[in-house]
C-alpha positions in Angstrom: 114.4 51.7 -62.1 113.8 55.3 -61.1 110.1 54.5 -60.9 110.8 51.6 -58.5 112.9 54.0 -56.3 110.2 56.4 -56.2 107.7 53.8 -55.2 110.0 52.6 -52.5 110.5 56.1 -51.2 106.8 56.7 -51.2 106.2 53.4 -49.3 108.8 54.2 -46.8 107.3 57.7 -46.3 103.8 56.1 -45.8 105.3 53.7 -43.2 107.0 56.6 -41.4 103.7 58.4 -41.2 101.9 55.2 -40.0 104.6 54.8 -37.2 104.3 58.4 -36.3 100.5 58.2 -36.2 100.8 55.1 -33.9 103.1 57.0 -31.6 100.8 59.8 -31.4 97.9 57.6 -30.8 99.8 56.3 -27.7 101.5 59.6 -26.6 98.4 61.9 -26.8 96.1 59.7 -24.6 98.9 59.1 -22.1 99.8 62.8 -22.0 96.1 63.6 -21.5 95.8 61.1 -18.7 99.0 62.4 -17.0 97.8 66.0 -17.3 94.5 65.1 -15.8 96.2 63.1 -13.0 98.4 66.1 -12.1 95.4 68.4 -12.2 93.5 66.1 -9.9 96.5 66.2 -7.4 96.7 69.9 -7.6 93.0 70.4 -7.0 93.1 67.8 -4.2 95.8 69.7 -2.4 94.0 73.0 -3.0 90.8 71.5 -1.6 92.6 70.1 1.5 94.2 73.6 2.1 90.8 75.3 1.7 89.0 72.9 3.9 91.7 73.4 6.6 91.5 77.2 6.3 87.7 76.9 6.7 88.0 74.6 9.7 90.5 77.1 11.3 88.2 80.0 10.6 85.2 78.1 11.9 87.3 77.2 15.1 88.2 80.8 15.7 84.5 82.0 15.2 83.4 79.2 17.8 86.2 80.2 20.1 85.2 83.9 20.1 81.6 82.8 20.7 82.5 80.7 23.6 84.7 83.4 25.1 82.0 86.0 24.8 79.8 83.8 27.1 80.8 84.4 30.7 82.7 81.6 32.3 83.8 79.6 29.3 84.3 75.9 30.0 84.9 74.3 33.3 88.5 73.0 33.1 92.0 73.9 32.4 94.2 71.6 30.4 97.6 70.6 31.9 99.1 68.2 29.3 98.0 65.2 31.3 100.0 66.3 34.4 98.7 67.0 37.8 96.2 69.9 37.9 98.2 73.1 38.5 97.6 75.8 40.9 99.0 79.2 41.7 101.6 80.1 44.3 101.9 83.7 45.4 104.8 85.5 46.9 107.3 85.6 44.1 110.7 86.9 45.0 112.7 89.2 42.8 114.8 87.4 40.2 117.0 90.3 39.2 115.7 90.6 35.7 115.9 94.2 34.5 112.8 95.7 33.0 109.1 95.0 33.6 106.0 94.1 31.6 104.8 97.6 31.2 102.1 97.4 33.9 102.3 100.2 36.5 101.1 99.7 40.1 97.9 101.5 39.3 97.1 99.3 36.3 97.9 96.2 38.5 95.1 97.3 40.8 92.6 97.3 37.9 92.5 93.5 37.9 93.9 93.1 34.5 94.0 89.5 33.4 97.6 88.7 32.4 98.3 86.0 29.9 101.8 84.6 29.3 102.7 83.0 26.1 105.5 80.6 26.7 107.4 78.5 24.2 109.5 75.5 25.3 112.4 73.6 23.4 113.7 76.4 21.1 115.3 77.8 19.2 114.3 76.1 16.0 113.5 76.6 12.4 110.2 78.1 13.4 111.7 80.7 15.9 111.9 83.5 13.4 108.4 83.0 12.3 107.2 83.1 15.8 109.1 86.2 16.5 107.8 87.8 13.3 104.3 87.3 14.4 105.0 88.5 17.9 106.5 91.7 16.4 103.5 92.2 14.1 101.1 92.2 17.1 103.6 94.0 19.4 103.5 91.2 21.9 106.2 89.9 24.2 106.5 86.3 25.1 108.8 84.0 27.2 111.1 81.5 25.6 112.3 78.5 27.7 115.2 77.5 25.6 117.6 74.6 25.4 121.3 74.6 24.5 122.1 74.7 20.7 125.6 75.8 20.0 125.4 75.5 16.2 126.0 78.9 14.5 122.6 79.0 12.9 120.9 79.2 16.3 123.0 81.8 18.0 121.3 84.8 16.3 118.0 83.5 17.4 118.9 83.6 21.1 120.1 87.2 20.5 117.0 88.2 18.6 114.7 86.9 21.4 116.6 89.3 23.9 116.9 92.2 21.5 113.2 92.2 20.8 112.3 92.5 24.4 111.1 88.9 25.2 112.1 87.0 28.3 114.9 84.5 27.8 114.5 81.5 30.2 116.1 78.1 30.7 114.5 74.7 30.0 117.6 72.6 30.1 120.8 72.3 28.1 120.4 68.8 26.8 116.7 68.2 27.3 117.7 64.4 27.9 115.4 63.4 30.7 117.4 60.3 31.7 120.5 62.4 32.1 119.0 65.6 33.7 117.0 63.7 36.2 119.7 61.2 37.4 120.5 63.3 40.5 120.7 66.9 41.8 124.3 67.0 40.6 123.3 66.0 37.0 120.5 68.5 37.0 122.8 71.2 38.4 125.5 70.5 35.8 123.0 70.7 32.9 121.4 73.9 34.0 124.7 75.5 34.8 125.9 74.8 31.4 122.9 76.3 29.8 123.0 79.4 32.0 126.7 80.1 31.2 126.1 79.4 27.5 123.2 81.9 27.3 125.2 84.5 29.1 128.2 84.1 26.7 125.7 84.3 23.8 123.4 87.0 24.8 124.8 88.7 27.9 121.7 87.8 29.9 122.2 85.8 33.2 119.0 83.8 33.2 117.2 82.9 36.4 113.9 81.7 35.3 113.5 78.1 34.3 111.0 75.4 33.5 111.6 71.8 34.3 111.5 69.4 31.2 108.1 67.7 31.6 107.1 70.2 34.3 107.7 69.9 38.0 105.0 67.2 38.1 106.8 64.9 35.6 107.0 61.2 36.5 110.4 60.6 34.9 112.8 62.1 37.4 114.8 59.6 39.5 115.4 62.2 42.1 112.7 63.7 44.3 111.5 66.9 42.5 111.4 68.7 45.9 115.2 68.4 46.0 115.5 70.1 42.6 113.2 72.8 43.7 115.2 73.3 46.9 118.4 73.5 44.7 116.7 76.3 42.5 115.8 78.2 45.7 119.3 78.0 47.0 120.5 79.3 43.6 118.0 82.2 43.7 116.3 80.8 40.6 112.5 80.5 39.9 110.7 77.9 38.1 107.4 78.2 36.2 105.0 75.5 35.2 101.8 76.2 33.3 98.1 76.2 33.9 97.0 76.0 30.2 98.3 73.7 27.6 98.0 74.3 23.9 98.1 70.5 23.3 100.8 70.8 20.7 103.0 68.3 22.5 100.6 65.5 23.2 99.4 65.2 19.7 101.5 64.3 16.5 99.2 66.6 14.5 96.7 69.1 16.0 95.0 71.8 14.0 95.6 75.4 14.6 92.0 75.8 15.5 92.2 73.2 18.2 95.3 74.9 19.6 93.4 78.2 19.8 90.5 76.4 21.6 92.8 74.7 24.0 94.5 77.9 24.9 91.4 80.1 25.4 88.8 77.7 26.8 89.6 78.4 30.5 90.9 82.0 30.4 88.0 83.6 32.0 88.7 81.4 35.1 92.2 82.7 35.6 93.7 86.0 36.6 97.1 84.9 35.6 97.3 82.3 32.7 100.6 80.8 31.6 100.1 79.0 28.3 102.4 76.1 27.3 103.4 76.0 23.6 106.5 74.7 21.9 109.0 76.2 19.5 110.1 73.3 17.3 110.6 72.7 13.6 107.7 70.3 13.5 105.2 72.5 15.3 103.9 74.4 12.3 100.4 74.3 13.6 101.5 76.2 16.7 102.9 79.0 14.4 99.7 79.0 12.3 97.6 79.2 15.4 99.6 82.2 16.9 98.0 85.1 15.0 94.4 83.9 15.8 95.3 83.1 19.4 96.8 86.6 19.9 93.8 88.3 18.2 91.4 86.2 20.4 93.1 87.1 23.6 93.4 90.8 22.6 89.8 91.0 22.0 89.0 89.9 25.6 88.2 92.7 28.0 90.7 93.6 30.7 93.3 91.2 29.4 97.0 91.8 28.5 99.6 89.5 27.0 102.9 90.0 28.9 106.2 88.2 29.3 107.3 86.6 32.5 109.0 89.1 34.8 109.9 89.5 38.5 106.2 90.3 39.2 104.8 87.2 37.6 103.0 84.9 40.0 104.6 81.6 39.8 102.5 78.7 38.5 103.6 75.4 40.2 102.2 71.9 39.7 103.6 70.6 43.0 104.1 72.2 46.4 107.4 73.7 47.3 107.0 71.9 50.7 
């Protein structure tokens, strides 16, 4: 009896070993396949990142090469809007401070480049401000109204770090803003008062959503321009577009090229970019863009001030 029990136990042990072996024969190959699959994914991601970095580096090298050649390209992008032109004779807007240029420096024909960011603040605002601080560069932020607590420190940081705080619209809802002069006025006034309460700055610079040449407005844009004149406010369009608004994905290299292609043709260049949570390429392009501009002779990056020549897409007449 004891012998039979021993044989049964031995048989059961063999069966357990066989079952274990079968499991291992299944688990080991599957585990190996899974590890190899995950490794392939990791390597694929790394390869994509490296290729993107290489493209961006190549784009910066090409951009520097293009800029080193006199004249650059023959056009300035304007986001598909009417070709912009400059308008002289800017009146004082009452903003305290200046861009650091003395009258003597102004006579040296220094090219002035204005980095402007629309639609903020956003989840990318701090990243943008960190980069600007690193390069000791001041920019202009055409902001919208966001009363959530997370955004209020961003408005304050823009002001505290010496950037120009300007207005884009409170709601950024084209159909509401452009219904009439009254609706435009109500929206802009709401933003102006909100920014004053938040930062202590009474803003008098603005940019129309879509620019003054937008085709959405139901009211004649000249009426809105007249309203701004009556309120002693000043609007700024742009004469260079980064392209970050017209493309769902644009590489940082393309943004740098778009922003620098026509710089040699301009004495005052207002560059349109966007401060939004989905505009990571804009943030990634910013260091290279700043370095490229700073490498240009007789060129300075400055914020919009009372001395800035206004860039208008349509005539005030």
